[in-house]
DRENLO-22647 format. One line per field, with one value per residue (C-alpha): residue number from 1; residue in three letters; x, y, z. Coordinates in steps of 0.05 Angstrom, whole numbers, plus 5000, padded with zeros to 4 digits. Layout:
<rs>
num: [NUM	...]
residuo: [ALA	...]
u: [X	...]
v: [Y	...]
w: [Z	...]
</rs>
This chain:
<rs>
num: [1	2	3	4	5	6	7	8	9	10	11	12	13	14	15	16	17	18	19	20	21	22	23	24	25	26	27	28	29	30	31	32	33	34	35	36	37	38	39	40	41	42	43	44	45	46	47	48	49	50	51	52	53	54	55	56	57	58	59	60	61	62	63	64	65	66	67	68	69	70	71	72	73	74	75	76	77	78	79	80	81	82	83	84	85	86	87	88	89	90	91	92	93	94	95	96	97	98	99	100	101	102	103	104	105	106	107	108	109	110	111	112	113	114	115	116	117	118	119	120	121	122	123	124	125	126	127	128	129	130	131	132	133	134	135	136	137	138	139	140	141	142	143	144	145	146	147	148	149	150	151	152	153	154	155	156	157	158	159	160	161	162	163	164	165	166	167	168	169	170	171	172	173	174	175	176	177	178	179	180	181	182	183	184	185	186	187	188	189	190	191	192	193	194	195	196	197	198	199	200	201	202	203	204	205	206	207	208	209	210	211	212	213	214	215	216	217	218	219	220	221	222	223	224	225	226	227	228	229	230	231	232	233	234	235	236	237	238	239	240	241	242	243	244	245	246	247	248	249	250	251	252	253	254	255	256	257	258	259	260	261	262	263	264	265	266	267	268	269	270	271	272	273	274	275	276	277	278	279	280	281	282	283	284	285	286	287	288	289	290	291	292	293	294	295	296	297	298	299	300	301	302	303	304	305	306	307	308	309	310	311	312	313	314	315	316	317	318	319	320	321	322	323	324	325	326	327	328	329	330	331	332	333	334	335	336	337	338	339	340	341	342	343	344	345	346	347	348	349	350	351	352	353	354	355	356	357	358	359	360	361	362	363	364	365	366	367	368	369	370	371	372	373	374	375	376	377	378	379	380	381	382	383	384	385	386	387	388	389	390	391	392	393	394	395	396	397	398	399	400	401	402	403	404	405	406	407	408	409	410	411	412	413	414	415	416	417	418	419	420	421	422	423	424	425	426	427	428	429	430	431	432	433	434	435	436	437	438	439	440	441	442	443	444	445	446	447	448	449	450	451	452	453	454	455	456	457	458	459	460	461	462	463	464	465	466	467	468	469	470	471	472	473	474	475	476	477	478	479	480	481	482	483	484	485	486	487	488	489	490	491	492	493	494	495	496	497	498	499	500	501	502	503	504	505	506	507	508	509	510	511	512	513	514	515	516	517	518	519	520	521	522	523	524	525	526	527	528	529	530	531	532	533	534	535	536	537	538	539	540	541	542	543	544	545	546	547	548	549	550]
residuo: [MET	VAL	ALA	SER	LEU	SER	ILE	LYS	ASN	TYR	ALA	LEU	ILE	LYS	ASP	ILE	ARG	VAL	ASP	PHE	ASN	SER	GLY	LEU	THR	ILE	VAL	THR	GLY	GLU	THR	GLY	ALA	GLY	LYS	SER	ILE	LEU	LEU	ASP	ALA	LEU	SER	LEU	VAL	LEU	GLY	LYS	ARG	ALA	ASP	ILE	LYS	VAL	VAL	ARG	ASN	PRO	LEU	GLU	LYS	CYS	ILE	VAL	GLU	ALA	GLU	PHE	HIS	ILE	GLY	HIS	TYR	ASN	LEU	LYS	ASP	VAL	PHE	SER	ARG	LEU	ASP	LEU	ASP	TYR	GLU	ASP	HIS	THR	PHE	LEU	ARG	ARG	GLU	ILE	LEU	PRO	SER	GLY	LYS	SER	ARG	ALA	PHE	VAL	ASN	ASP	THR	PRO	ALA	SER	LEU	GLN	GLN	VAL	GLN	THR	LEU	GLY	GLU	TYR	LEU	ILE	ASP	ILE	HIS	SER	GLN	PHE	ASP	THR	GLN	SER	LEU	PHE	SER	GLU	LYS	TYR	GLN	LEU	GLU	ILE	ILE	ASP	THR	LEU	ALA	GLY	ASN	GLU	ASN	ARG	LEU	SER	GLU	TYR	THR	ILE	ALA	LEU	ARG	GLU	PHE	TYR	GLU	VAL	ALA	GLU	ARG	LEU	ASP	LYS	LEU	ILE	GLU	ALA	LYS	GLU	SER	ALA	ALA	LYS	GLU	TRP	ASP	TYR	ASN	GLN	PHE	LEU	PHE	GLU	GLU	LEU	LYS	SER	VAL	GLU	LEU	SER	LYS	ILE	ASP	GLN	ILE	THR	LEU	GLU	GLU	THR	PHE	GLU	LYS	LEU	ASN	ASN	ALA	GLU	GLU	ILE	GLN	GLU	VAL	LEU	SER	LYS	ALA	SER	GLN	LEU	ILE	PHE	GLU	GLU	ASN	ILE	GLY	SER	LEU	VAL	THR	VAL	THR	GLU	ILE	ARG	LEU	GLN	LEU	SER	LYS	ILE	LYS	ALA	TYR	SER	GLN	SER	TYR	GLU	ASP	LEU	TRP	ASN	ARG	ILE	ASN	SER	LEU	HIS	ILE	GLU	LEU	GLU	ASP	LEU	ALA	GLU	GLU	LEU	GLN	ASP	SER	ALA	GLU	SER	LEU	GLU	ALA	ASP	PRO	GLU	LEU	LEU	GLU	GLN	VAL	ASN	ASN	THR	LEU	GLN	ASN	LEU	TYR	ARG	LEU	GLN	GLN	LYS	HIS	GLN	VAL	SER	THR	ILE	GLU	GLU	LEU	LEU	HIS	ILE	GLU	LYS	GLU	LEU	ALA	LEU	LYS	VAL	SER	ASP	PHE	GLU	THR	ILE	ASP	ASP	LYS	ILE	SER	GLU	ALA	LYS	GLN	LYS	LYS	LYS	ASP	LEU	GLU	VAL	SER	LEU	LYS	LYS	PHE	GLY	GLU	SER	ILE	HIS	GLU	GLU	ARG	LYS	LYS	VAL	PHE	PRO	LYS	LEU	LYS	GLU	LYS	LEU	GLU	PHE	TYR	LEU	LYS	ASP	LEU	GLY	LEU	PRO	ASN	ALA	GLN	PHE	LEU	PHE	GLU	LEU	LYS	PRO	THR	ASN	GLN	PHE	ARG	LYS	ASN	GLY	THR	ASP	GLU	LEU	ALA	LEU	LEU	PHE	SER	ALA	ASN	LYS	GLY	VAL	VAL	PRO	GLY	PRO	ILE	GLN	LYS	ILE	ALA	SER	GLY	GLY	GLU	LEU	SER	ARG	VAL	MET	LEU	SER	LEU	LYS	ALA	VAL	THR	ALA	SER	PHE	LYS	ASN	LEU	PRO	THR	ILE	ILE	PHE	ASP	GLU	ILE	ASP	THR	GLY	VAL	SER	GLY	GLU	ILE	ALA	HIS	LYS	MET	ALA	LEU	ILE	LEU	SER	GLN	MET	SER	LYS	LYS	GLY	GLN	LEU	ILE	SER	ILE	THR	HIS	LEU	PRO	GLN	ILE	ALA	ALA	LYS	GLY	ASP	TYR	HIS	LYS	LYS	VAL	PHE	LYS	VAL	VAL	GLY	LYS	GLU	SER	THR	ILE	THR	GLN	ILE	THR	GLU	LEU	THR	LEU	GLU	GLU	ARG	ILE	VAL	GLU	ILE	ALA	GLN	MET	ILE	GLY	GLY	SER	SER	VAL	SER	GLU	SER	ALA	ILE	ALA	HIS	ALA	LYS	GLN	LEU	LEU	ASN]
u: [6561	6602	6670	6695	6682	6715	6700	6728	6721	6664	6643	6706	6735	6786	6804	6787	6780	6746	6752	6710	6691	6640	6615	6614	6651	6651	6652	6677	6697	6695	6631	6636	6699	6647	6621	6558	6590	6615	6542	6510	6558	6543	6458	6489	6501	6447	6409	6394	6375	6459	6466	6512	6529	6567	6619	6690	6717	6663	6714	6723	6686	6651	6658	6638	6643	6622	6632	6583	6600	6537	6545	6508	6443	6410	6399	6404	6330	6321	6383	6340	6279	6316	6359	6415	6473	6494	6562	6579	6625	6570	6600	6555	6578	6552	6576	6560	6599	6607	6554	6516	6484	6496	6497	6492	6530	6529	6580	6599	6534	6489	6427	6372	6363	6304	6332	6387	6343	6309	6370	6394	6333	6367	6439	6432	6389	6416	6396	6404	6410	6328	6307	6278	6229	6198	6165	6113	6097	6041	6072	6143	6109	6071	6126	6163	6096	6089	6168	6156	6093	6115	6066	6124	6077	6005	6027	6058	5990	5955	5978	5982	5911	5892	5937	5888	5823	5845	5862	5792	5752	5788	5770	5690	5698	5717	5670	5606	5634	5638	5572	5541	5584	5564	5489	5488	5528	5492	5432	5474	5532	5481	5445	5515	5537	5468	5477	5549	5525	5465	5510	5557	5620	5667	5630	5639	5692	5684	5733	5698	5639	5659	5675	5613	5584	5611	5607	5534	5522	5565	5548	5510	5576	5634	5589	5594	5675	5684	5651	5679	5744	5736	5707	5772	5817	5777	5745	5757	5806	5825	5826	5891	5888	5880	5945	5987	5963	5999	6061	6071	6054	6109	6164	6149	6185	6250	6249	6299	6361	6379	6372	6344	6293	6277	6265	6235	6175	6171	6160	6103	6075	6066	6033	5984	5969	5964	5912	5875	5872	5851	5793	5768	5760	5744	5679	5667	5661	5626	5570	5577	5561	5485	5448	5417	5378	5360	5434	5455	5402	5431	5502	5490	5448	5500	5554	5514	5506	5572	5604	5540	5581	5646	5627	5598	5648	5705	5751	5767	5752	5718	5779	5770	5691	5703	5753	5707	5644	5693	5709	5630	5611	5652	5631	5557	5576	5621	5573	5516	5564	5578	5529	5575	5637	5606	5571	5641	5678	5628	5629	5721	5710	5676	5711	5770	5750	5720	5790	5832	5780	5802	5878	5871	5836	5895	5940	5903	5896	5980	5989	5957	5997	6056	6041	6041	6107	6127	6108	6144	6205	6211	6194	6246	6289	6267	6268	6347	6351	6338	6248	6232	6152	6155	6084	6068	6002	5975	5916	5903	5833	5806	5776	5740	5788	5834	5905	5973	5994	5927	5858	5889	5896	5943	5962	6029	6019	6063	6083	6151	6116	6079	6008	6016	5959	5998	5984	6016	6079	6094	6067	6092	6163	6226	6279	6320	6256	6257	6327	6309	6250	6273	6333	6286	6256	6315	6344	6266	6266	6347	6336	6277	6298	6370	6402	6482	6495	6456	6493	6457	6485	6478	6418	6437	6424	6396	6434	6486	6525	6493	6442	6500	6523	6475	6461	6529	6507	6450	6490	6542	6491	6466	6520	6531	6479	6509	6546	6535	6555	6564	6567	6574	6593	6589	6656	6612	6591	6651	6696	6636	6665	6708	6733	6740	6750	6758	6735	6775	6791	6850	6867	6919	6937	6876	6830	6800	6793	6764	6800	6785	6844	6826	6849	6895	6887	6934	6893	6832	6850	6871	6811	6761	6791	6787	6702	6713	6746	6758	6817	6853	6870	6881	6896	6836	6810	6857	6842	6772	6783	6820	6763	6720	6753	6759]
v: [2444	2501	2507	2577	2628	2703	2765	2827	2888	2856	2872	2843	2815	2854	2795	2726	2656	2594	2528	2475	2407	2342	2311	2340	2406	2428	2507	2518	2593	2634	2673	2734	2706	2722	2646	2692	2736	2670	2658	2732	2746	2666	2697	2763	2732	2672	2750	2787	2858	2902	2947	3001	2987	2910	2954	2952	3007	3052	3080	3012	2957	2899	2838	2776	2711	2639	2585	2519	2465	2435	2389	2333	2370	2371	2443	2464	2480	2519	2564	2570	2578	2637	2671	2650	2626	2551	2530	2468	2507	2573	2629	2683	2751	2817	2883	2938	3001	3062	3095	3050	3013	2933	2885	2819	2763	2701	2675	2751	2769	2816	2794	2818	2796	2761	2717	2706	2693	2636	2613	2611	2562	2503	2508	2513	2510	2554	2538	2594	2596	2643	2579	2539	2583	2580	2505	2535	2577	2537	2561	2524	2460	2459	2465	2407	2368	2400	2380	2304	2308	2332	2381	2434	2432	2426	2491	2536	2511	2537	2591	2613	2603	2652	2696	2704	2687	2754	2803	2776	2789	2855	2866	2854	2899	2946	2937	2926	3008	3029	3018	3050	3103	3118	3097	3166	3204	3151	3196	3264	3237	3212	3265	3307	3245	3257	3329	3327	3260	3302	3374	3322	3358	3324	3353	3413	3457	3521	3574	3570	3570	3634	3657	3644	3688	3745	3740	3738	3788	3841	3818	3890	3929	3873	3887	3972	3966	3906	3938	4006	3986	3943	4015	4058	4005	4015	4083	4124	4177	4171	4091	4054	4006	4076	4106	4045	4034	4098	4088	4030	4063	4115	4078	4024	4079	4082	4000	3990	4040	4004	3954	3979	4026	3945	3929	3987	3969	3896	3926	3964	3915	3860	3916	3926	3848	3848	3900	3876	3798	3829	3877	3817	3785	3838	3837	3770	3761	3837	3788	3713	3754	3751	3769	3699	3717	3641	3612	3673	3640	3582	3590	3631	3578	3538	3575	3590	3525	3509	3571	3551	3473	3504	3542	3484	3445	3503	3482	3526	3484	3415	3379	3382	3382	3312	3290	3303	3271	3202	3198	3202	3149	3106	3129	3110	3050	3029	3018	2991	2934	2926	2890	2839	2843	2837	2770	2745	2765	2733	2668	2674	2680	2612	2583	2594	2577	2507	2518	2522	2479	2415	2443	2444	2384	2349	2379	2366	2290	2280	2307	2273	2208	2242	2239	2159	2161	2229	2211	2135	2172	2230	2186	2145	2187	2228	2157	2150	2229	2216	2223	2146	2164	2224	2229	2274	2286	2321	2356	2364	2405	2432	2501	2539	2603	2607	2615	2629	2544	2511	2501	2469	2491	2449	2440	2407	2365	2344	2301	2281	2243	2183	2203	2278	2292	2322	2394	2451	2450	2520	2511	2436	2428	2459	2487	2422	2384	2439	2433	2348	2363	2404	2377	2299	2345	2365	2290	2266	2323	2325	2260	2295	2361	2337	2406	2404	2444	2444	2493	2489	2538	2513	2459	2433	2487	2456	2391	2361	2295	2227	2261	2312	2247	2216	2286	2291	2209	2247	2294	2247	2205	2273	2281	2231	2255	2319	2375	2397	2448	2460	2513	2485	2494	2412	2374	2308	2349	2377	2308	2267	2324	2305	2366	2424	2500	2548	2620	2669	2741	2776	2849	2899	2947	2994	2941	2872	2820	2759	2694	2622	2576	2494	2455	2397	2333	2363	2420	2390	2347	2406	2459	2400	2388	2459	2455	2394	2439	2501	2554	2508	2441	2387	2311	2286	2326	2312	2236	2258	2286	2241	2183	2230	2236	2164]
w: [3086	3110	3076	3112	3133	3136	3169	3157	3213	3239	3310	3352	3299	3260	3207	3209	3156	3190	3157	3166	3165	3156	3204	3282	3290	3366	3376	3447	3500	3559	3562	3520	3473	3407	3392	3374	3341	3289	3286	3281	3228	3189	3204	3167	3105	3103	3103	3169	3165	3168	3225	3226	3287	3286	3239	3281	3240	3218	3162	3134	3096	3131	3083	3119	3063	3069	3019	3021	2971	2959	2882	2925	2956	2885	2893	2810	2812	2876	2838	2785	2816	2842	2784	2820	2783	2812	2839	2872	2910	2924	2954	2992	3014	3051	3049	3097	3066	3123	3094	3127	3062	3052	2993	2979	2923	2910	2874	2856	2828	2864	2902	2943	3008	3000	2945	2996	3056	3012	2993	3057	3082	3034	3059	3131	3203	3261	3325	3373	3450	3442	3383	3439	3457	3387	3404	3442	3364	3328	3273	3290	3304	3235	3201	3229	3217	3146	3138	3169	3122	3051	3044	3018	2939	2974	3021	2959	2913	2984	3000	2921	2921	2989	2962	2894	2948	2997	2929	2900	2962	2966	2891	2903	2971	2923	2871	2914	2953	2882	2866	2934	2910	2834	2838	2868	2816	2753	2744	2745	2694	2653	2642	2641	2581	2534	2546	2512	2472	2438	2403	2369	2384	2347	2283	2308	2296	2337	2303	2245	2275	2294	2242	2209	2262	2256	2187	2184	2243	2203	2131	2110	2143	2109	2041	2047	2058	2007	1957	1978	1977	1902	1869	1903	1861	1796	1799	1736	1735	1807	1825	1839	1780	1730	1770	1775	1692	1677	1711	1674	1610	1631	1648	1591	1543	1588	1617	1553	1572	1634	1685	1743	1692	1678	1748	1762	1709	1731	1797	1785	1725	1786	1823	1784	1760	1838	1838	1792	1837	1891	1868	1832	1900	1937	1890	1900	1966	1969	1924	1950	2024	2030	2104	2126	2195	2184	2190	2243	2294	2274	2278	2354	2371	2372	2399	2456	2479	2466	2511	2570	2554	2569	2632	2666	2660	2666	2599	2542	2473	2453	2456	2532	2518	2480	2537	2597	2559	2545	2628	2637	2588	2614	2678	2665	2618	2695	2732	2682	2682	2747	2780	2724	2742	2827	2806	2770	2824	2874	2820	2828	2917	2920	2868	2908	2979	2947	2927	2980	3021	2979	2995	3068	3069	3033	3084	3142	3119	3111	3174	3215	3174	3203	3282	3300	3270	3297	3372	3370	3352	3392	3453	3425	3427	3493	3527	3505	3539	3601	3606	3595	3615	3563	3522	3473	3436	3378	3367	3300	3278	3226	3223	3180	3166	3126	3152	3128	3131	3120	3158	3223	3284	3320	3392	3415	3486	3522	3591	3622	3680	3680	3718	3682	3632	3578	3565	3518	3526	3539	3610	3631	3601	3639	3607	3602	3588	3519	3495	3500	3463	3416	3403	3387	3333	3307	3295	3263	3216	3205	3156	3122	3099	3075	3094	3090	3150	3225	3269	3345	3387	3462	3451	3515	3561	3626	3630	3645	3667	3627	3594	3566	3551	3513	3481	3454	3422	3392	3347	3333	3297	3264	3236	3207	3162	3153	3172	3240	3281	3359	3402	3475	3542	3569	3562	3549	3473	3469	3477	3411	3349	3300	3299	3349	3358	3405	3407	3448	3463	3449	3491	3476	3498	3452	3437	3429	3373	3386	3342	3332	3332	3316	3381	3372	3406	3467	3465	3467	3521	3563	3547	3568	3634	3639	3630	3676	3734	3721	3693	3740	3710	3768	3740	3749	3703	3656	3656	3659	3603	3562	3583	3552	3482	3484]
</rs>
């Protein structure tokens, strides 16, 4: 049950806290006093989208917090499923910042709006003034039937299978589309792949190959240069090595006289050794290089083929060609296996269709079982509410369509008068009749759904007199099974409350604020008398109010 509601900086509310009790709580007040603001604030804390326009002072934070006592409602599994921390006294808080951003908290832990909205479905049922129109909705009608039929788990399984069915169907469409597109490109992709594969790119080192080509292509010039260089080092009398040898000999004569001379000798000695090595390497390189026209042609062909492929694919390295080869291999492979994937998706879709039909049939059968008892209870309540000849018919037709809530179509047919053939409720029922039908449905479902709290915002629209009194009795009976809060303009209903709160406006010099107060017995008498006779309270209105309260 809702234990308290704290509202700060919201619409006409500056800062209030309202405490609630179990049983039937009545909320009254003049039109425009702010009764709907309380419901809007509570809806906000239950996950309604935030609007910066509702913030009273845009420079300050808006905070709405509700405390729920839920220790006796077996909701631990719900909290666990939503990954929320459970507390017997659970707090839901919503904050709207001056920037317009909003935050939600469950027991002081940040939560998503989806988490809060789902949790709210297990905590409270708010019936606003316009919700009676939801009776016209097949979705709402089926929700009531499924609540009574205990179809929650079946619908959950159906929804999971339906989601998977749509995913598989979408995947199948994409596979078929991909096959049609790929078929046009497969031959060309296959040719490109085979062309790259035949070159054996992974075995080619382009840099080494280009170096080999340059050597072979310029072998004669290279041999001539290397031989000449070697000769310049070894040549008698004028060769570099001869000169360095003579310098080394001369320095050896004085190296013992000074460390600096010895250092010079060491340097020239190193140069002598390096020249000998260099000369030998030049000679070996010249001798090892031979002109090979056949190898030259082979290397040139390989390089030209490689350059052609790089230009064709607009790349400059072997690594890039290897990446393209890999992509082409995947495309070729995917096309070769796409028929298998299509067959697999078709079979999966067919299997899911079978499962969905079975789920749909099971849900359909459970729905049908509810109708006799529901019809009996609804007509019982409506008879008590002044519609003794009311009739309900439920037309449930299975279809071949996989809809969000099963495979059925439902028509709720209603007649309020004897001799009138039941027809669609939206075409047959008057405003007052709709209010009575809605209350009857709520009374029936409340015992099944076991919600901690139900709130009615003017469920009594279009009724008065004895019917209002009967409606009040039903509300009182419903409140014995859980907390019930009713916003009303009818004295008959106001008088049946265990608690009575009044919403009123306080007009100051520069602002107007909404306040709410708990009425004493004497204050209730006056309030109900004003609801009976207007602002001028007569003795007869007071007497009537006392009679209603008794």
